[in-house]
C-alpha positions as a Python dict, from the first residue, in 0.01 Angstrom:
ca = {
    (1, 'M'): (0, 0, 0),
    (2, 'T'): (-416, -2, 137),
    (3, 'E'): (-501, 126, -186),
    (4, 'V'): (-275, -109, -370),
    (5, 'L'): (-485, -401, -127),
    (6, 'N'): (-774, -213, -218),
    (7, 'S'): (-688, -218, -619),
    (8, 'E'): (-597, -632, -605),
    (9, 'W'): (-932, -676, -400),
    (10, 'L'): (-1181, -482, -682),
    (11, 'K'): (-1002, -679, -976),
    (12, 'L'): (-1027, -1003, -812),
    (13, 'R'): (-1390, -972, -727),
    (14, 'S'): (-1507, -824, -1030),
    (15, 'V'): (-1379, -1049, -1243),
    (16, 'R'): (-1625, -1337, -1391),
    (17, 'S'): (-1404, -1643, -1312),
    (18, 'T'): (-1422, -1551, -933),
    (19, 'T'): (-1812, -1594, -989),
    (20, 'Y'): (-1747, -1892, -1100),
    (21, 'V'): (-1589, -2019, -892),
    (22, 'L'): (-1799, -1973, -672),
    (23, 'L'): (-2072, -2182, -818),
    (24, 'A'): (-1905, -2438, -815),
    (25, 'I'): (-1815, -2490, -532),
    (26, 'T'): (-2225, -2421, -392),
    (27, 'A'): (-2311, -2687, -686),
    (28, 'C'): (-2031, -2947, -541),
    (29, 'L'): (-2216, -2868, -162),
    (30, 'L'): (-2547, -2954, -340),
    (31, 'G'): (-2363, -3227, -465),
    (32, 'G'): (-2220, -3379, -121),
    (33, 'A'): (-2529, -3276, 25),
    (34, 'L'): (-2686, -3525, -217),
    (35, 'V'): (-2492, -3838, -113),
    (36, 'S'): (-2486, -3729, 235),
    (37, 'Y'): (-2865, -3794, 242),
    (38, 'L'): (-2849, -4079, -6),
    (39, 'M'): (-2598, -4295, 213),
    (40, 'T'): (-2777, -4189, 531),
    (41, 'A'): (-3123, -4337, 367),
    (42, 'D'): (-2902, -4632, 273),
    (43, 'W'): (-2778, -4695, 654),
    (44, 'D'): (-3146, -4671, 764),
    (45, 'T'): (-3267, -4907, 573),
    (46, 'S'): (-2897, -5158, 632),
    (47, 'P'): (-2906, -5419, 856),
    (48, 'P'): (-2667, -5362, 1147),
    (49, 'E'): (-2424, -5568, 1022),
    (50, 'L'): (-2442, -5329, 700),
    (51, 'Q'): (-2462, -5008, 876),
    (52, 'Q'): (-2083, -5033, 1054),
    (53, 'Q'): (-1941, -5109, 728),
    (54, 'F'): (-2044, -4789, 617),
    (55, 'G'): (-1825, -4463, 593),
    (56, 'S'): (-1888, -4131, 710),
    (57, 'A'): (-2165, -3959, 539),
    (58, 'D'): (-1983, -3656, 559),
    (59, 'P'): (-2016, -3437, 285),
    (60, 'S'): (-1638, -3299, 392),
    (61, 'A'): (-1486, -3555, 260),
    (62, 'M'): (-1613, -3454, -118),
    (63, 'V'): (-1692, -3057, -134),
    (64, 'V'): (-1287, -3037, 53),
    (65, 'P'): (-1078, -3173, -258),
    (66, 'F'): (-1314, -2973, -523),
    (67, 'T'): (-1312, -2740, -323),
    (68, 'Q'): (-897, -2676, -274),
    (69, 'F'): (-894, -2701, -688),
    (70, 'C'): (-1154, -2451, -768),
    (71, 'L'): (-900, -2250, -461),
    (72, 'G'): (-612, -2326, -661),
    (73, 'V'): (-825, -2172, -1022),
    (74, 'L'): (-844, -1875, -810),
    (75, 'G'): (-599, -1803, -728),
    (76, 'A'): (-442, -1919, -1070),
    (77, 'M'): (-647, -1729, -1226),
    (78, 'A'): (-561, -1390, -1013),
    (79, 'I'): (-259, -1369, -1195),
    (80, 'T'): (-288, -1537, -1538),
    (81, 'T'): (-509, -1352, -1665),
    (82, 'E'): (-342, -986, -1595),
    (83, 'Y'): (-124, -1170, -1815),
    (84, 'G'): (-343, -1275, -2080),
    (85, 'S'): (-487, -982, -2146),
    (86, 'G'): (-138, -752, -2132),
    (87, 'M'): (-321, -612, -1809),
    (88, 'I'): (-4, -676, -1625),
    (89, 'R'): (226, -402, -1748),
    (90, 'T'): (-37, -167, -1688),
    (91, 'A'): (-61, -325, -1290),
    (92, 'L'): (357, -356, -1281),
    (93, 'V'): (326, 66, -1448),
    (94, 'S'): (63, 188, -1099),
    (95, 'V'): (231, -57, -846),
    (96, 'P'): (637, -33, -964),
    (97, 'Q'): (724, -233, -716),
    (98, 'R'): (745, -587, -768),
    (99, 'K'): (755, -721, -422),
    (100, 'A'): (513, -503, -315),
    (101, 'Y'): (250, -601, -644),
    (102, 'L'): (306, -948, -530),
    (103, 'L'): (240, -926, -207),
    (104, 'A'): (-79, -772, -281),
    (105, 'K'): (-230, -1043, -455),
    (106, 'A'): (-50, -1335, -212),
    (107, 'V'): (-322, -1126, 113),
    (108, 'V'): (-594, -1064, -135),
    (109, 'V'): (-569, -1421, -250),
    (110, 'A'): (-482, -1567, 93),
    (111, 'G'): (-826, -1329, 227),
    (112, 'A'): (-1036, -1457, -33),
    (113, 'S'): (-964, -1810, 20),
    (114, 'L'): (-1007, -1797, 426),
    (115, 'L'): (-1320, -1718, 409),
    (116, 'I'): (-1451, -1902, 114),
    (117, 'G'): (-1287, -2162, 259),
    (118, 'L'): (-1441, -2159, 626),
    (119, 'A'): (-1753, -2077, 532),
    (120, 'T'): (-1744, -2376, 316),
    (121, 'T'): (-1623, -2646, 545),
    (122, 'L'): (-1880, -2478, 826),
    (123, 'V'): (-2074, -2537, 552),
    (124, 'A'): (-2027, -2898, 443),
    (125, 'Y'): (-2023, -3010, 816),
    (126, 'E'): (-2392, -2829, 905),
    (127, 'T'): (-2495, -2992, 582),
    (128, 'G'): (-2359, -3355, 739),
    (129, 'E'): (-2525, -3276, 1053),
    (130, 'L'): (-2836, -3208, 980),
    (131, 'I'): (-2874, -3499, 748),
    (132, 'T'): (-2741, -3802, 930),
    (133, 'G'): (-2917, -3649, 1291),
    (134, 'D'): (-2803, -3844, 1583),
    (135, 'R'): (-2693, -4147, 1394),
    (136, 'P'): (-2392, -4275, 1529),
    (137, 'E'): (-2057, -4364, 1380),
    (138, 'P'): (-1968, -4421, 1211),
    (139, 'I'): (-2244, -4277, 979),
    (140, 'S'): (-2244, -3983, 1203),
    (141, 'A'): (-1855, -3827, 1143),
    (142, 'Y'): (-1846, -3634, 1490),
    (143, 'A'): (-2038, -3648, 1855),
    (144, 'A'): (-2014, -3318, 1878),
    (145, 'F'): (-1886, -2959, 1693),
    (146, 'G'): (-1639, -2947, 1942),
    (147, 'D'): (-1459, -3253, 1807),
    (148, 'A'): (-1539, -3157, 1459),
    (149, 'V'): (-1289, -2790, 1518),
    (150, 'P'): (-950, -2983, 1447),
    (151, 'T'): (-1061, -3084, 1149),
    (152, 'L'): (-1232, -2776, 978),
    (153, 'L'): (-931, -2571, 1067),
    (154, 'A'): (-729, -2769, 922),
    (155, 'N'): (-943, -2802, 622),
    (156, 'T'): (-986, -2432, 568),
    (157, 'A'): (-585, -2400, 601),
    (158, 'S'): (-536, -2659, 341),
    (159, 'L'): (-825, -2456, 174),
    (160, 'V'): (-607, -2110, 185),
    (161, 'L'): (-264, -2375, 87),
    (162, 'M'): (-472, -2382, -277),
    (163, 'G'): (-507, -2060, -321),
    (164, 'L'): (-198, -1924, -284),
    (165, 'L'): (-10, -2209, -410),
    (166, 'G'): (-222, -2141, -742),
    (167, 'L'): (-136, -1788, -699),
    (168, 'G'): (339, -1903, -739),
    (169, 'L'): (183, -2144, -1017),
    (170, 'G'): (-13, -1770, -1165),
    (171, 'F'): (326, -1611, -1157),
    (172, 'V'): (594, -1874, -1278),
    (173, 'L'): (349, -2035, -1561),
    (174, 'R'): (171, -1722, -1640),
    (175, 'S'): (-77, -1974, -1793),
    (176, 'T'): (-413, -2038, -1697),
    (177, 'A'): (-407, -2384, -1905),
    (178, 'G'): (-90, -2458, -1730),
    (179, 'A'): (-174, -2394, -1371),
    (180, 'L'): (-465, -2577, -1412),
    (181, 'V'): (-350, -2879, -1565),
    (182, 'T'): (-68, -2847, -1251),
    (183, 'L'): (-294, -2813, -989),
    (184, 'C'): (-464, -3183, -1180),
    (185, 'A'): (-103, -3283, -1120),
    (186, 'L'): (-56, -3242, -782),
    (187, 'L'): (-447, -3305, -644),
    (188, 'F'): (-507, -3632, -784),
    (189, 'V'): (-274, -3755, -1054),
    (190, 'L'): (132, -3783, -826),
    (191, 'P'): (-158, -3901, -505),
    (192, 'S'): (-284, -4157, -678),
    (193, 'L'): (68, -4257, -816),
    (194, 'T'): (233, -4331, -490),
    (195, 'L'): (-44, -4611, -499),
    (196, 'I'): (219, -4834, -682),
    (197, 'L'): (562, -4735, -510),
    (198, 'P'): (669, -5047, -289),
    (199, 'E'): (620, -5038, 69),
    (200, 'P'): (686, -4901, 304),
    (201, 'W'): (764, -4589, 48),
    (202, 'N'): (387, -4531, -57),
    (203, 'G'): (268, -4428, 221),
    (204, 'R'): (562, -4273, 279),
    (205, 'V'): (550, -4043, -75),
    (206, 'Y'): (152, -3992, -23),
    (207, 'S'): (185, -3878, 281),
    (208, 'V'): (357, -3556, 161),
    (209, 'M'): (116, -3497, -89),
    (210, 'L'): (-117, -3274, -78),
    (211, 'P'): (-462, -3452, -2),
    (212, 'S'): (-353, -3587, 329),
    (213, 'L'): (-222, -3281, 460),
    (214, 'A'): (-572, -3150, 617),
    (215, 'P'): (-610, -3525, 824),
    (216, 'Q'): (-263, -3485, 950),
    (217, 'L'): (-254, -3174, 1061),
    (218, 'S'): (-616, -3205, 1270),
    (219, 'G'): (-486, -3487, 1469),
    (220, 'E'): (-766, -3687, 1367),
    (221, 'M'): (-563, -3997, 1169),
    (222, 'S'): (-389, -4235, 1387),
    (223, 'G'): (-44, -4357, 1313),
    (224, 'T'): (4, -4165, 1013),
    (225, 'P'): (380, -4117, 892),
    (226, 'L'): (335, -3764, 1011),
    (227, 'S'): (230, -3536, 1349),
    (228, 'P'): (62, -3274, 1302),
    (229, 'L'): (383, -2995, 1340),
    (230, 'Q'): (537, -3297, 1074),
    (231, 'A'): (220, -3153, 833),
    (232, 'G'): (256, -2773, 926),
    (233, 'L'): (562, -2802, 824),
    (234, 'V'): (495, -2984, 436),
    (235, 'M'): (240, -2762, 378),
    (236, 'L'): (482, -2450, 477),
    (237, 'A'): (694, -2605, 215),
    (238, 'Y'): (483, -2624, -10),
    (239, 'L'): (375, -2300, 39),
    (240, 'V'): (718, -2113, 88),
    (241, 'V'): (826, -2324, -265),
    (242, 'A'): (543, -2194, -508),
    (243, 'L'): (582, -1773, -344),
    (244, 'G'): (876, -1831, -346),
    (245, 'A'): (901, -1957, -654),
    (246, 'G'): (581, -1689, -786),
    (247, 'A'): (871, -1421, -640),
    (248, 'L'): (1187, -1500, -842),
    (249, 'T'): (968, -1472, -1171),
    (250, 'L'): (842, -1164, -1080),
    (251, 'L'): (1153, -953, -1040),
    (252, 'R'): (1388, -1166, -1335),
    (253, 'R'): (1158, -1134, -1598),
    (254, 'D'): (991, -858, -1832),
    (255, 'A'): (630, -827, -1798),
}
């Protein structure tokens, strides 16, 4: 199993798509820092009554959703590139036990997503703190690092989830384009469509959409439909469905 893990880690590191994903996340961090700087500069020049109407200048609000998509792409392309190039046949000949092959893929993608996700959330948080300085709420999101830890951990968990969700979609669809379209639908399109639903169903349906799970998991939002435990269970359900469908597809279809 160690050899399979090493092989999958080498493949993930060596493909160009991984480099492109990291560059995209870096660009998003820079963009989030710029937005945070502009909001803080605007806050400094605004009268007190307008300052209270500002939102947080934490770059995470912009960085996390984009990074979720990027890691979903990373997870999907960890397998769709092999289907597209025909290397999947060679891989399954080298690792005839398909369950072990899927497990190795999942471990490597989860590990990479964890490292990238944790680094991204920490950099976004520290960037926001450097830019906003000692300014009070609402422009400054947190009074201390301890207050931010639940949010940082929840955001990291959501990023790992997206990497594995993308991997599951890649196994099922076997198409990079199909996986990307599905990720866009899950992250951006379907949550927006919940707005047209009548109350209270709009809030209830939105609460189980991928973008809303991390804030509910951290417990930072009061009055949400889901408790942190329930949000964690919904995230687990997404993971089980995605990887379960991917496993069934891998085990039952020919390469």
